[in-house]
C-alpha positions in Angstrom: 32.0 80.4 158.9 33.9 81.5 162.2 34.1 85.0 163.3 37.4 85.5 164.0 37.1 88.9 165.2 35.3 87.8 168.2 38.0 85.4 169.4 41.1 86.6 171.3 44.5 86.3 170.0 45.3 83.0 172.0 42.2 81.4 171.0 43.1 82.3 167.3 46.4 80.6 167.5 45.0 77.8 169.3 42.3 77.0 166.4 44.7 77.5 163.6 47.3 75.3 165.2 50.1 78.1 164.6 52.7 80.0 166.7 52.4 83.5 167.1 56.1 84.0 167.0 57.6 81.4 164.8 54.6 80.7 162.4 54.1 77.6 160.7 56.8 75.2 159.7 57.8 74.7 155.8 56.3 71.3 156.0 52.9 72.0 157.5 52.6 75.2 155.2 53.0 72.8 152.2 50.6 70.4 153.5 47.8 73.2 154.3 48.5 74.4 150.7 47.2 71.0 149.4 44.4 70.9 151.9 43.0 74.8 151.2 44.4 75.2 147.5 46.2 78.4 146.4 45.5 81.9 147.9 44.1 83.1 144.6 40.5 83.8 143.1 39.0 81.2 141.2 37.9 82.3 137.8 34.1 81.2 136.5 33.9 78.4 133.6 34.9 80.8 131.0 32.5 80.9 128.2 33.9 80.5 124.9 34.1 83.1 122.2 32.1 81.0 119.7 29.6 80.6 122.2 29.3 84.3 122.8 29.1 85.1 118.9 26.5 82.3 118.2 24.4 83.9 121.1 24.3 86.7 118.8 22.2 85.1 116.3 19.4 84.5 118.6 18.1 88.0 118.3 14.7 88.0 116.2 15.8 90.8 114.5 19.1 89.4 113.1 17.3 86.3 112.2 14.6 88.3 110.1 17.7 90.2 108.3 18.9 86.9 107.4 16.0 86.0 105.6 15.5 89.3 104.1 18.9 89.2 102.9 18.3 86.0 101.3 14.9 86.9 99.7 16.6 90.0 98.2 19.2 88.0 96.7 16.7 85.6 95.5 14.7 88.6 93.9 18.0 89.7 92.2 18.5 92.9 94.3 21.9 91.9 95.1 23.1 95.8 96.3 20.4 95.7 99.1 21.1 91.9 100.0 24.9 92.9 100.6 23.7 96.1 102.5 21.6 93.9 104.7 24.5 91.5 105.3 26.9 94.1 106.2 24.3 95.6 108.5 23.7 92.4 110.4 27.4 91.3 110.7 28.5 94.9 112.2 25.4 94.5 114.6 26.5 90.7 115.6 30.2 91.6 116.2 29.3 95.0 118.3 27.2 92.5 120.5 30.3 90.0 120.7 32.5 92.6 121.8 30.1 93.9 124.5 29.4 90.6 126.1 33.3 89.4 125.7 34.3 92.4 127.6 31.6 92.5 130.5 33.4 88.8 131.4 36.4 90.5 132.4 35.5 92.0 135.7 36.9 88.9 137.8 40.2 89.5 135.8 40.6 93.0 137.7 39.9 91.3 141.0 42.9 89.0 140.3 45.1 91.9 139.6 44.3 93.6 143.0 45.6 90.7 144.6 49.0 91.0 146.5 52.0 89.4 144.2 54.0 88.9 147.3 53.6 88.4 151.1 56.3 89.0 154.0 55.4 85.8 156.3 57.2 84.4 159.3 58.3 80.5 158.8 60.0 78.3 160.9 61.0 81.6 162.7 62.4 83.2 159.9 61.2 86.4 157.7 60.9 85.2 154.3 59.0 86.8 151.1 56.8 84.5 149.4 54.4 84.5 146.5 51.1 85.6 147.7 49.4 82.4 146.6 51.1 80.3 148.5 49.8 81.8 151.8 47.5 79.2 153.8 45.4 79.6 157.1 47.7 79.9 160.0 50.5 81.6 158.7 52.1 84.8 160.5 52.1 87.8 158.2 54.1 90.8 158.6 52.4 94.2 157.4 54.1 97.4 156.6 53.3 100.8 155.4 52.8 100.9 151.7 51.9 96.8 151.6 48.5 95.4 150.3 47.2 93.2 152.6 47.4 89.6 150.9 44.6 87.4 152.6 42.0 88.2 155.5 44.0 88.4 158.5 43.5 88.6 162.4 45.7 91.0 163.9 47.7 90.1 166.7 50.2 93.1 166.9 49.7 96.5 165.9 52.2 99.5 166.0 50.2 102.7 165.0 48.7 100.5 162.3 46.0 102.4 159.8 44.7 100.6 156.8 43.4 102.2 153.9 39.7 100.5 153.3 38.1 102.6 150.9 37.9 100.3 148.0 36.4 97.2 150.3 34.0 99.1 152.5 33.8 103.0 151.2 35.1 104.0 154.5 36.4 107.7 154.0 39.2 107.8 156.7 42.4 105.2 157.0 41.1 102.7 159.9 42.9 102.6 162.9 43.5 98.9 164.1 44.0 97.1 167.2 44.1 93.5 168.5 41.4 93.0 171.1 38.4 90.9 170.9 35.2 92.2 169.5 31.8 91.3 171.2 29.5 91.3 168.3 29.5 88.2 166.0 27.7 90.0 163.2 29.5 93.3 163.2 29.8 94.7 159.6 33.2 94.3 157.9 33.9 98.0 158.3 33.6 97.6 162.1 36.0 94.9 162.5 38.8 96.8 163.7 41.1 93.6 164.7 41.0 92.4 161.2 43.3 93.1 158.1 41.5 92.1 154.8 42.4 91.0 151.6 42.9 93.8 148.8 43.2 96.7 151.4 46.5 98.6 152.0 48.5 99.6 155.0 48.6 103.7 155.1 50.7 104.0 158.0 52.6 101.8 160.8 53.2 98.1 161.0 51.5 95.2 162.4 51.3 91.5 162.2 48.4 88.9 162.0 47.6 85.5 161.3 45.8 84.6 158.1 42.6 83.3 158.8 41.0 83.2 155.3 42.5 82.8 151.8 41.2 82.8 148.3 37.5 82.7 147.6 37.1 82.5 151.4 38.2 86.0 152.0 35.7 88.9 151.8 37.4 89.5 148.6 36.6 86.3 147.5 32.8 86.7 148.6 32.7 89.6 146.3 34.1 87.7 143.1 31.4 84.9 144.0 28.9 87.6 143.9 30.1 89.0 140.7 30.0 85.4 139.0 26.2 84.6 140.2 25.1 88.2 139.2 23.3 88.2 136.0 23.4 91.4 133.7 19.9 92.7 133.1 18.9 93.2 129.6 18.4 97.0 129.2 15.1 98.6 128.2 16.3 99.1 124.7 17.1 95.6 124.2 13.7 94.4 125.7 11.7 97.0 123.5 13.7 95.8 120.4 13.1 92.4 120.9 9.4 93.0 121.2 9.4 95.2 117.8 11.4 92.2 116.0 8.7 89.6 117.3 5.8 92.2 116.0 7.4 92.7 112.9 8.1 89.1 112.1 4.8 87.7 112.8 3.4 91.1 110.5 5.6 89.7 107.7 4.4 86.3 107.7 0.7 87.7 107.7 1.1 89.9 104.9 2.6 87.4 103.0 0.0 84.8 103.8 -2.7 87.4 102.9 -1.6 89.0 99.7 -0.9 85.3 98.1 -4.2 83.8 99.5 -6.0 87.0 98.0 -4.1 86.8 95.0 -4.4 83.1 94.3 -8.4 83.6 95.0 -8.4 86.2 92.2 -6.7 83.7 90.0 -3.1 85.5 89.8 -0.1 83.1 89.1 1.0 81.4 92.3 4.7 82.4 91.6 3.9 86.0 90.8 2.0 86.4 93.9 4.4 84.5 96.1 7.2 87.2 95.0 5.2 89.9 95.4 4.3 89.0 98.6 7.8 88.6 99.8 8.9 91.5 98.3 6.1 93.5 100.7 7.2 91.3 103.7 10.7 92.6 103.2 9.5 95.8 103.0 7.8 95.6 106.4 11.0 94.3 107.9 13.2 97.3 109.1 16.7 96.5 108.0 17.7 99.7 109.0 17.0 99.4 112.7 20.3 98.0 114.0 22.2 100.3 111.8 19.6 103.3 113.5 20.1 101.9 117.0 24.0 101.7 116.4 24.2 105.2 114.9 21.9 107.0 117.6 24.2 105.3 120.3 27.7 105.9 118.7 26.7 109.5 118.2 25.6 109.6 121.9 28.6 108.0 123.1 30.8 110.7 121.1 28.9 113.4 122.7 29.4 111.8 126.0 33.2 111.4 125.7 32.9 115.3 125.2 31.3 115.6 128.5 33.7 113.3 130.3 31.7 110.0 130.2 32.8 106.8 128.9 30.7 104.2 127.6 31.6 100.5 127.8 28.4 98.9 126.4 26.4 100.7 123.8 23.0 100.2 125.0 23.9 101.8 128.6 23.2 105.2 126.6 19.9 104.6 126.4 19.4 102.6 129.7 20.2 105.8 131.2 17.4 108.0 129.5 14.7 105.7 131.2 16.7 105.7 134.8 14.3 106.2 137.5 16.7 106.0 140.7 20.4 106.5 141.2 21.9 104.7 143.7 25.0 106.6 144.6 28.1 105.6 146.4 29.4 108.5 148.8 33.2 108.6 148.8 34.6 109.7 145.6 31.3 110.0 144.0 29.0 112.7 145.8 32.2 113.7 147.7 35.9 114.3 146.7 37.4 111.7 148.5 39.9 114.4 149.4 39.6 115.3 153.6 39.4 119.1 153.7 39.2 121.4 156.9 36.2 123.1 157.5 35.9 124.5 160.6 38.7 125.5 163.1 38.1 126.5 166.6 40.8 129.0 168.2 40.8 131.4 170.9 36.8 131.0 171.6 36.0 131.6 168.0 34.8 129.5 165.5 36.3 130.1 161.7 34.8 128.5 158.9 37.3 127.5 155.6 36.2 127.6 152.3 37.5 125.5 149.3 37.2 121.7 148.6 39.3 118.7 148.4 43.3 119.3 148.2 43.0 122.6 146.2 44.9 125.0 148.2 42.7 128.0 147.3 40.5 129.0 150.0 39.3 131.8 152.3 38.4 132.4 156.5 35.5 133.7 157.7 33.7 133.9 161.1 30.1 134.1 160.0 30.5 137.0 157.8 32.7 138.2 154.6 36.0 136.5 154.7 38.8 138.3 156.5 42.6 137.6 156.7 43.3 134.8 159.4 44.1 135.9 162.9 47.4 135.3 164.7 46.0 132.5 166.9 44.7 131.2 163.6 48.1 131.3 162.1 49.6 129.6 165.0 47.6 126.9 165.2 47.9 126.2 161.5 51.6 126.5 161.7 51.7 124.0 164.4 49.4 121.4 162.6 51.2 121.8 159.5 54.8 121.2 161.2 53.3 118.2 163.2 52.4 116.6 160.1 54.1 114.8 157.7 52.0 114.9 154.5 52.7 117.3 151.6 50.5 118.8 148.9 51.4 118.9 145.5 50.1 119.5 141.9 49.7 116.6 139.5 50.0 118.4 136.4 49.3 115.2 134.3 46.1 114.7 136.1 45.4 118.2 136.4 44.4 118.4 139.8 46.1 118.7 143.7 47.3 115.7 145.3 48.4 115.0 148.8 51.3 112.5 149.4 50.7 111.0 152.6 48.2 110.7 155.5 44.9 112.2 153.9 43.9 113.7 157.4 47.6 115.2 158.0 47.1 116.5 154.1 43.8 118.3 155.1 45.9 120.3 157.9 48.9 121.3 155.5 46.2 122.5 153.0 44.4 124.3 155.5 47.9 126.1 156.3 48.7 126.6 152.5 45.5 128.6 152.3 46.5 130.9 155.1 49.9 131.7 153.1 52.2 129.2 154.6 54.3 126.7 152.5 54.8 123.4 154.2 58.3 123.1 152.6 59.3 126.5 154.0 57.9 125.9 157.2 60.2 122.6 157.7 63.4 124.8 156.6 62.4 127.3 159.1 61.5 125.1 161.9 63.6 122.1 161.1 62.3 119.0 163.2 65.1 117.3 165.2 62.9 114.8 167.0 59.3 113.4 167.4 57.1 111.0 169.4 55.2 109.2 166.9 51.3 108.4 166.9 50.4 105.5 168.9 46.7 103.9 169.7 47.2 104.3 173.2 48.4 108.1 173.4 46.2 108.9 170.4 48.6 111.7 169.4 51.5 112.8 167.6 54.2 115.3 168.7 57.1 116.8 166.9 60.0 119.1 168.4 61.3 122.0 166.3 64.0 124.4 166.2 62.9 127.9 166.3 64.3 131.4 166.5 63.8 131.3 170.0 65.0 128.0 171.0 62.9 124.8 170.7 59.5 124.4 170.6 56.7 121.1 170.7 53.9 121.0 168.4 51.1 118.3 169.2 47.9 116.9 167.1 45.7 114.3 168.3 42.1 113.2 169.8 40.6 116.4 171.6 40.5 114.1 175.0 44.2 113.1 174.9 45.4 116.4 173.7 43.7 118.6 176.6 45.0 115.9 179.1 48.6 117.3 178.3 47.7 120.7 178.5 47.7 123.1 181.6 47.3 126.5 179.6 45.0 127.6 176.8 45.6 130.4 174.1 42.8 133.3 174.0 44.2 135.8 171.4 47.6 136.9 172.3 47.7 135.6 175.8 47.8 132.4 177.3 45.7 131.7 180.7 45.5 128.6 182.9 43.3 125.8 181.6 40.9 124.9 184.3 38.2 122.0 184.2 35.4 124.1 183.2 37.3 125.6 180.3 38.3 122.2 179.4 34.9 120.7 179.6 33.8 123.4 177.3 36.1 123.0 175.0 34.9 119.0 174.7 31.4 120.5 174.1 32.5 122.2 171.1 34.4 119.2 170.0 31.2 117.2 170.6 29.1 119.4 168.6 31.6 119.3 165.5 31.6 115.6 165.6 28.0 115.7 165.4 28.2 117.6 162.3 30.2 114.4 160.8 33.3 116.3 161.4 36.7 114.3 162.3 38.2 116.9 165.0 41.6 117.0 165.9 43.2 119.4 168.7 46.2 121.1 168.3 48.7 122.3 171.0 52.4 123.6 171.5 55.0 124.2 174.2 58.0 126.5 174.1 61.5 125.3 175.4 60.4 121.7 175.0 62.6 118.6 175.5 61.9 115.0 174.3 61.2 114.1 177.8 58.7 116.9 178.9 57.5 117.6 175.4 53.9 116.3 176.0 53.4 117.9 179.4 52.3 121.3 180.4 51.3 122.1 176.9 49.3 125.2 175.8 45.8 124.2 173.7 45.7 126.1 170.6 42.6 125.1 169.2 40.3 122.4 167.1 40.3 121.6 163.7 37.0 119.8 161.9 37.5 118.1 158.8 35.2 116.0 156.4 35.5 114.6 153.1 33.3 117.4 151.6 30.3 117.0 149.3 31.3 117.9 145.6 29.4 121.5 145.3 28.5 120.5 141.6 26.8 117.4 142.8 24.4 119.4 144.7 23.2 121.1 141.5 23.0 117.7 139.5 20.9 116.2 142.3 18.5 119.1 141.7 18.3 118.4 138.2 17.7 115.0 138.8 14.4 115.7 141.0 13.2 118.1 138.5 13.6 115.1 135.7 11.8 112.8 138.0 14.7 111.0 139.1 15.2 109.6 142.7 18.6 109.6 144.2 19.5 107.3 147.1 23.0 107.4 148.8 24.5 103.9 149.7 27.9 103.8 151.6 30.1 101.8 154.2 30.8 105.0 155.9 29.5 105.9 159.3 25.8 107.0 159.8 26.7 110.6 160.9 28.8 111.0 158.2 26.3 109.9 155.5 23.5 112.0 157.2 25.7 115.2 157.1 27.0 114.9 153.6 23.2 113.7 152.3 21.5 116.8 153.9 24.1 119.1 152.3 23.3 117.6 149.2 19.8 118.1 149.5 19.3 114.1 149.2 17.9 113.5 152.8 14.5 114.8 153.2 13.6 112.6 156.2 16.1 112.4 158.8 16.2 108.3 158.7 19.4 106.6 157.9 19.0 102.8 157.6 22.2 100.9 158.8 23.5 97.4 157.4 22.4 95.7 160.4 18.6 96.9 160.1 18.6 95.7 156.4 20.0 92.3 157.5 16.6 92.2 159.8 14.2 93.2 156.9 13.0 90.3 154.6 12.6 91.1 150.8 9.0 92.2 150.9 10.0 94.9 153.7 13.0 95.9 152.1 11.2 96.5 148.9 8.9 98.7 150.8 11.6 100.5 152.4 13.6 101.2 149.8 10.9 103.1 147.8 10.9 105.8 150.4 14.1 105.5 151.8 17.1 108.1 150.9 20.1 107.2 152.8 21.7 103.8 154.0 25.0 103.4 156.0 27.5 100.9 157.0 26.5 98.8 154.3 28.4 95.6 153.1 28.3 94.5 149.1 25.6 92.2 149.8 23.3 94.9 151.1 24.0 97.0 148.2 23.1 94.1 145.6 19.5 93.6 147.6 18.7 97.4 147.4 19.5 97.1 144.0 17.5 94.2 143.5 14.7 95.7 145.5 14.4 98.5 143.5 14.3 96.6 140.3 11.3 94.4 141.6 9.4 97.4 142.2 9.7 98.3 138.5 12.6 101.0 138.8 15.2 101.4 136.4 18.2 101.3 138.4 21.7 103.2 137.9 24.5 102.6 140.4 27.5 104.6 140.8 30.6 103.7 142.7 34.4 103.3 142.7 35.2 100.5 145.0 35.7 96.8 144.8 32.7 96.7 147.1 30.5 98.6 144.6 31.2 95.8 141.8 28.5 93.2 142.3 25.9 95.9 142.5 27.3 97.8 139.5 27.0 94.5 137.5 23.3 93.8 139.1 22.1 97.5 138.2 20.5 98.3 134.9 23.5 100.6 134.6 26.6 100.7 136.6 28.6 103.6 136.7 32.1 103.6 137.7 34.9 106.5 138.8 37.6 106.8 136.0 39.9 108.7 138.5 39.5 107.2 142.0 37.7 103.8 140.7 39.3 100.6 141.0 39.7 98.4 137.8 37.3 96.0 139.2 34.5 98.6 139.5 35.2 99.5 135.9 35.4 96.3 134.3 31.9 95.7 136.2 30.2 99.0 135.1 28.9 100.0 131.6 29.7 103.3 132.0 32.7 105.0 133.4 33.1 109.1 134.6 36.5 110.6 133.4 36.1 113.3 135.8 34.4 111.3 138.6 31.8 114.0 138.3 28.2 113.5 139.5 27.2 116.2 137.0 28.2 113.7 134.0 25.4 111.6 135.1 23.0 114.2 134.4 24.7 114.6 131.0 24.4 110.9 130.3 20.7 110.9 131.3 20.2 113.8 128.9 22.0 111.8 125.9 20.0 108.4 126.9 16.7 110.3 126.6 17.5 111.9 123.3 18.8 108.4 121.7 15.4 106.4 122.8 13.4 109.7 121.1 15.2 109.3 118.3 14.9 105.6 117.9 11.3 105.9 118.6 10.8 108.6 116.0 12.6 106.5 113.5 10.1 103.6 114.7 7.1 105.7 114.1 8.2 107.2 110.9 8.9 103.7 109.3 6.2 101.6 110.6 3.4 104.3 109.6 5.0 104.0 106.5 4.5 100.4 106.5 1.1 100.5 107.5 0.3 102.9 104.9 1.9 100.4 102.1 0.2 97.2 103.7 -3.4 99.0 103.8 -2.8 100.3 100.2 -2.3 96.9 98.9 -4.8 95.3 101.0 -7.4 98.0 100.3 -6.4 97.4 96.7 -7.1 93.7 96.5 -10.3 94.0 98.7 -11.4 96.5 96.4 -11.0 94.3 93.4 -8.3 96.9 91.7 -5.1 95.7 90.4 -2.1 95.8 92.4 -1.0 99.7 92.6 2.7 98.9 93.1 5.2 96.4 91.5 7.4 94.2 93.5 10.3 96.5 92.6 8.6 99.6 93.3 8.0 98.4 97.0 11.5 97.5 97.4 12.5 100.9 96.0 10.2 102.8 98.5 11.5 100.2 101.1 15.1 101.4 100.6 14.2 105.3 100.1 12.4 105.2 103.6 14.6 102.8 105.4 17.7 104.5 104.0 19.2 108.0 104.8 16.0 109.7 106.1 15.6 107.1 108.6 19.6 107.3 109.2 19.0 111.1 109.4 16.4 110.6 112.0 19.1 109.0 114.3 21.0 112.5 114.5 18.0 114.4 115.6 18.7 117.0 118.1 17.1 116.7 121.8 13.8 118.6 122.3 14.1 121.4 124.5 11.9 120.0 127.4 13.4 116.7 127.4 14.9 116.9 130.7 11.7 118.4 132.3 9.7 115.3 131.4 9.8 112.5 134.3 11.6 109.3 133.4 9.3 106.9 131.1 8.1 103.8 132.1 10.5 101.0 130.5 7.8 98.4 130.8 5.7 100.5 128.7 8.0 100.1 125.8 8.1 102.3 122.5 4.5 101.7 121.3 2.3 103.5 123.9 -1.3 104.4 122.9 -0.2 107.8 121.6 2.5 106.6 119.6 0.4 103.8 118.3 -2.3 106.5 117.6 0.1 108.8 115.9 1.3 105.9 113.7 -2.0 104.8 112.8 -3.5 107.8 111.7 -0.4 108.5 109.4 -0.3 105.2 108.3 -4.1 105.1 107.6 -4.5 108.7 105.6 -1.4 107.4 103.6 -3.3 104.4 102.4 -6.8 106.4 101.7 -4.9 108.9 99.9 -2.8 106.5 97.5 -5.9 104.4 96.9 -7.9 107.7 95.8 -4.9 108.5 93.6 -4.8 105.0 92.2 -8.8 104.5 91.8 -9.0 108.2 90.4 -6.3 107.7 87.9 -7.7 104.2 86.8 -11.2 105.9 86.6 -9.8 108.9 84.1 -8.7 106.0 81.5 -4.9 106.2 82.9 -3.1 102.9 81.7 -2.4 100.9 84.7 1.4 101.5 84.6 0.5 105.4 84.5 -1.5 105.0 87.6 0.9 103.0 89.7 3.7 105.6 88.7 1.3 108.1 90.1 0.6 106.3 93.1 4.4 105.5 93.5 5.1 109.1 93.7 2.7 110.1 95.9 3.5 107.0 98.2 7.3 108.4 98.4 6.3 112.1 98.9 3.9 111.4 101.8 6.9 109.3 103.7 9.1 112.1 103.2 6.8 114.5 105.0 6.1 112.2 107.6 9.9 112.2 108.3 9.5 115.7 109.4 6.3 115.1 111.5 7.3 112.4 113.4 10.4 114.4 114.7 8.2 115.0 117.5 5.4 112.7 119.2 3.9 116.0 120.9 5.1 119.1 119.3 4.1 120.5 116.0 6.0 120.0 112.9 6.3 123.8 112.7 7.8 124.5 116.0 11.3 123.8 114.6 10.8 122.2 111.3 14.4 122.3 109.8 16.3 121.8 113.0 17.6 118.7 111.6 20.2 119.6 109.0 21.1 115.8 108.0 17.3 114.8 107.5 17.0 117.9 105.1 20.1 116.8 103.1 18.4 113.3 103.2 15.4 114.3 101.8 16.9 116.6 99.1 19.0 113.8 98.0 16.2 111.2 97.8 14.0 113.7 95.7 16.7 114.0 93.3 16.9 110.3 93.0 13.0 110.0 93.0 13.3 112.5 89.9 15.6 110.4 88.3 13.9 107.4 88.4 10.7 109.0 87.2 12.4 110.9 83.9 15.3 108.9 83.2 14.3 106.1 80.4 16.9 103.4 81.7 15.3 103.8 85.3 12.0 104.2 83.8 12.1 100.7 82.3 13.8 99.2 85.5 11.3 100.5 87.9 8.1 100.7 85.4 7.5 104.4 85.7 6.3 107.2 83.4 7.2 110.8 84.1 4.5 112.9 85.3 3.4 116.3 83.8 4.3 119.8 85.8 0.8 119.9 86.9 0.7 116.1 87.9 3.8 116.6 90.0 2.1 120.0 91.5 -1.3 117.7 92.4 0.7 114.9 93.7 2.7 117.1 96.1 -0.3 118.7 97.3 -2.2 115.4 97.9 1.0 114.2 99.7 0.7 117.4 102.0 -2.6 116.3 103.4 -0.7 114.1 105.7 0.5 117.0 107.5 -2.6 118.5 109.0 -3.7 115.0 109.9 -0.6 114.4 112.0 -1.0 117.8 113.6 -4.4 116.9 114.8 -3.2 113.6 115.9 -0.3 115.6 117.9 -2.9 118.1 119.6 -5.2 115.2 120.5 -2.2 113.5 122.3 -1.2 116.7 124.0 -4.7 116.9 125.6 -4.5 113.5 126.6 -7.4 112.0 124.4 -5.0 108.8 123.7 -3.7 108.5 127.1 -0.5 109.6 128.9 2.5 110.6 126.7 
């Protein structure tokens, strides 16, 4: 790969065999198009829709559900079979839509390509489709154009490019034509290059195309997007693990029951059907529905909190996030230049307010005070020497600037002092101007005033001071000597060290165009920055309390990154790692640095990708936020990518799993809370369900080992399965979050759902359920009850115990008595299931279908009391969990 930015223009012309005045000939351009191919991004080999659909059936839970549906149909339980099939198809289609939409990120890159380009061929300007550009073409760039290919600039007239989408640079970048020395210079520092996908914000220029299509910087990002594999979420990994465990458990149950039954002389077909029924009960066919409902509820809540989820598992992934790698521009900052400090008449003023909102105050270190006359004069001069305007975008509900963002910041500052730009232009009409140029580094405008004519200039401090012979002090003007000039430059340097972009302002009365920039009066300095979002600081503090690291990864200047990170509270140490330093690190060294470093500056898309991968290799669950094209590969590689909805490019939105509708970092914290709550609810469901299944399996196995008859029939087992897997389980998916959810550290994604405390609680509940129900069954038989009566009492006892477990497992650490009835949906579900149980036990037709007998009132009370004993047992388990007896929660 050639480093075109290191060649002078003559060498570029020579190597590309073109002409800097007349461009290529039509014949030569056709020949090169055949050699280099069209100037467009190549799509990866598309994955067929059928392949994506069939891939969904490789999920172990889907296969189990298919078997469960077939067995249910074989046993004549058509309703349950239909419900299982519907749940399975819903899950398959949901997964299909997620993966199909995830493949669209490259389409957005295609849309960002410029559709047409203005080129010089055969010595004539002509407009051609951008896809027909070839290396060596002479391209003309004008204000408002999107750059159609990577171009080595050979002529610049006040040319500034908006490169934020590609590099993350906050300001429009001033361009020049001279060769640069460093071959390994970051893309953001290549001042003589214009890259595909960026936009011309000011001025004009010409350049020679040096790369097209996939060879451009845009193309490299597209290639990285193709190569990046989307990581499976912690939820998907956990559910796959659960599915495998349950599948093998089901097979073991079938084998055990059938073998033991045969050894006792039971009929083969009867034991096989019974074993299959119990195996079906082990399979949580409602698990996909519970997961989907939990995620869907979380998505609805998050939309109300300005976060839009594109892939449902992303909600849960946020809950296990341990590191947030955030872009700076537009994410932690407002992406709106704001004047923060003004130095005028020897005084430093501070300006409040954020972004383009024209409301704010002025102060000199204490309470806000009205702006002084010298300050008003400076702001009036700055606004009149600017072409930008501020306006309210009612549709978007925010203020925006039309024109250059630096000029916009000056106009907004003047508006805060009560000066309206339109009114100023009418009061001081402009009749001439000297435009900004990279040589003079200033812009001067001439206006008609009530006392004659006046010139106002703004630009680099050293350039403005060179034009000044006087300076303003209060209401007077005095001569500007070298000592005063050096003192002003010291102030400018101090402001620049605080990451402020500094402009100087000057004026001249009775000005003419020929002498406007001579013997001017220095008015002051204005320092501006793309400010941090005030709410982001609070959100970062919340992240720290929740045990989540926040790292800033930006393409911006290290000074700016350090200042913003320090103000937000991200930077604890003072170190900022540059992209060039990352290049010098091997993977092992980067993994060590990534764990402790907080801020990265002047980074490329490849650097962002390496940092995310290094953190993942160290076991962190990484969320990456961003809004530019340069963020897309890292957004796709991260465990969860978060794009900005307002300022974000289509590319970043398509590559991300979640989009913030208000571009507000605070919404990420809300998403983390929702994600943690969703995982907790899925864990509650699994604790409840598997504990119930353990109780059923141990009950059956215990009866067989004790030489007792089977305590439940196949149809009773299937009913218990339907009752526990049904409404109570679904109600747990809507359980409200626990109050201390955001004061807990992130859970270890590798530990999964089944930690030692969770397994211990499930085991205690399941074992006690089996012991109690065996005691009920054996006790009933010992008193001479018919087998059908004993089975009925065991059936009631089992169902009641499992309903009580639904309340107990609403938390794996807090007492059930803390907020026992906080889940209204669970209350309704249990009431409904109790009614159904009563009907099954008392209605003759249902008694015949389920083989039940109606208990007496005393038996109902006794069975309820026996079932309630599971509550103190699980409460003791939770007490031991809180004391750490089963390991870390």
